[in-house]
Steps between C-alpha positions, in 0.01 A plus 500: 500500500242486227147374601513209249836384651356513848193297398719235333717475812198444737344249253835301484530506883151382542554198260818418681322502838210296368734238333701451820205455730265283287557123564424221268417144597497147367440152626692169545416140477694205640479160326619216726686197364662202663811358343736211554838525340366791299222302350130546577389260781324181396294382793447129586799405297772299665780659281700718729813440702608742772853585608496224776424241227134454590272420210189691558176640361291803600123462526399859603635822651310756704663810648446848633686821436425818705615850531572516127677824401611663169830674559557815293843596384524771774426232766128596549292189571148461369284229674303269276151428645222266422125580473479489877774765523735238644839406364435130529500268191437127475658295216387147426607281213163342482322840465597669171355842588726515812799496276444864396507802731335793328314723737435793276684722737665816378870567554710807393630449156878482469802288560508227777794320650320177609254339735486390862270269693471285805497140445215380724385722780689703758410449861249783512315383177500131579183482703278188519151515364563801279377291200157346527456372147700244296753468346681744729333351809643155416847651550452525877797401720393300815483689826729262674770578239461869534176581324449741208551361153735297283742716304514226239393147432726333244365140464628215307660148504844365497671167460649403836812305566295177499391588148140564609285804410427711804312820541668816626357824633753772488299742709636822627358713786559569874763276656511364858764459758417188702572438861833365585597402850850653443346839444425732789219697344189412697251689283291207338201463287319186601233419248382168643322254282507542125127403457423846638634672191447529121772327301624535142363251250718185495690580813444311824688639807571284807194463737682712768672798353856580605548825706645792303747747644449764232402571140710611213366737226668370182373768260756686287528799266568455130662782308508471125721758330376514144429828320167558323289791379143589565367710206231756519167343465661162430526163685848387568518118477743321739574137547555367857678164483544239773803272420382198697833309488659791688289410811720191524845644419545870488715528806460165673408165359163356607469117502146340510666181634639692797192697590217275397153587375385759753707792642238725680647389839860499377652853539835378380339387175295810451815707568660354188204620293504845660874541423451384136183696457632856408686347197191312373323797336579698193336808331495530126325741250180347378464373145 
């Protein structure tokens, strides 16, 4: 083989090896938006009607997502972390900067199949006192209800059956199984007097707390299958949408008149939200 041919062969092989081993990277940014009936949420406006026929308004929404992952086409999952190297993100309709998740983190450039995240916190992550500063610290879930943090506070008002405006707190977090004489499980949590504990703003429990047989971790995983591309040295813009009306109808109808204004001690009410929750979210390409 002529010397020139040999040199060209090794040069070509070297380029091939270099091209297949070098990786390129880009970034991604999530822009959060809250919709009702595909229109951007208007807070403090009594202009909505849910599937149960309740006229209602939304005043504010605060929520957590954790364990956020980008899913590549080959199934590889890449965790999205904040500046503290935790995959915990707080979203608040009253805090505009919380409506964007852009950590500056680098991900392999290429094609992606979608996004996964945990709504709220799983059992291991949901530890009381992990947040010491507001606004996250204001999301605490009382110890006598299971501790940890709210997954979500969706607050508003509705017109009740008597035609009066009444506040509602559609709050999701750890549920409780309360003592029932007909049940044989004797393992109880007796918390005693409620004045020994910190309570959520606007909520007043009974003076003596009812005994609890067990706690129910209501978190769930959201899988959003929507292809997107991360380009080399580029930022891929994505929209993460919450369709608020779906909390009240996606699989089961939720009626404010049935459940009242506060549901933190009503697992049956929270269960409706948990069953509807995976259908609440949508991923789109950013504009």
